[in-house]
N, C-alpha and C positions, 0 to 999 in steps of 0.2 A: 212171513210166509207161514201158512198152516200146512201141517203134514201129519201122517200117522193116525188118521181118523180111526177110532176104535170104539164100537158101540158096547156099552155095558149097562144092562137093564134099560132104563128110560133115558140114559144120558149118553152123550158122545164125548169121548176124551180125545185130545189131540195135542200136538206140540205147536207152539207159536213163539216167535221172537218179538220182544219189545226192547226199546232202549233202556227202560228202567230195570228189567230183570233178565235180559238175555233170553235164551231159549229155555222154556219151561213147559210143564204139562198144564193144560187148561181143560175145562169141562163146560158142557152146555146141555140143556134139555130142549134147545131150539129157540129160546127167547133171549133177547138182548139182556134182560134183567138177570138171568141165571148163567150167563156166560162169564166165567171168572177163572183166574189162575188158581190151580189147586194149591200150590205152594211155591215159594221162592227158595228152592233147595240150597242154592249158593247165594247168599244175600247180596243185593245190589245187582249191577249190570253183568256180573259174571254168570255165564250160562252153565247149567248143570248137564247140558247135552243129553236129554232123555232119549232113549232109544228102545226099540223092541216092545212097544206098548202091546200088552197081551191080556185078553179077557180070560178070566178064570171062573168057570161055572156061572157065567152071566151075572155075577155078583161082585167080583173083585177085579181090580186092575193091577197088573204087575208090570214093571219096566226097569230098565237099568238107567242109571244116571251117575255122573261124576260127583264125588264128595270133595271136601276142601283140600284133600291130599292129591287130587287128580286121579283117583282110582274109581273104576266103575263098580257100583254097588247095586244090589237088588233092592227095589223099593216096592 
C-alpha cells in the first residue's frame, strides 16, 4: 500500500511496504525507472514505520521513523 504522498521539487515521496524491506520511504519523478526506495532504514524486512512526511522549503523532506532501538527519530 502506498500512502503519505508528498511533493518536493520535481519528485514525489511516499511510504510503501514490501516483503523485502517492510514500510519505508520511496521517491519517484513519475517514471518506473526512477521509482526507488530512498533507504532501508532498518535493514531487512523490519519496517522503520516512517510517518509525517513533510516538505521543507520545496527542497528537503523530513519525516519521523523508528530506529533500531524502537524509538522515533527525525530524519
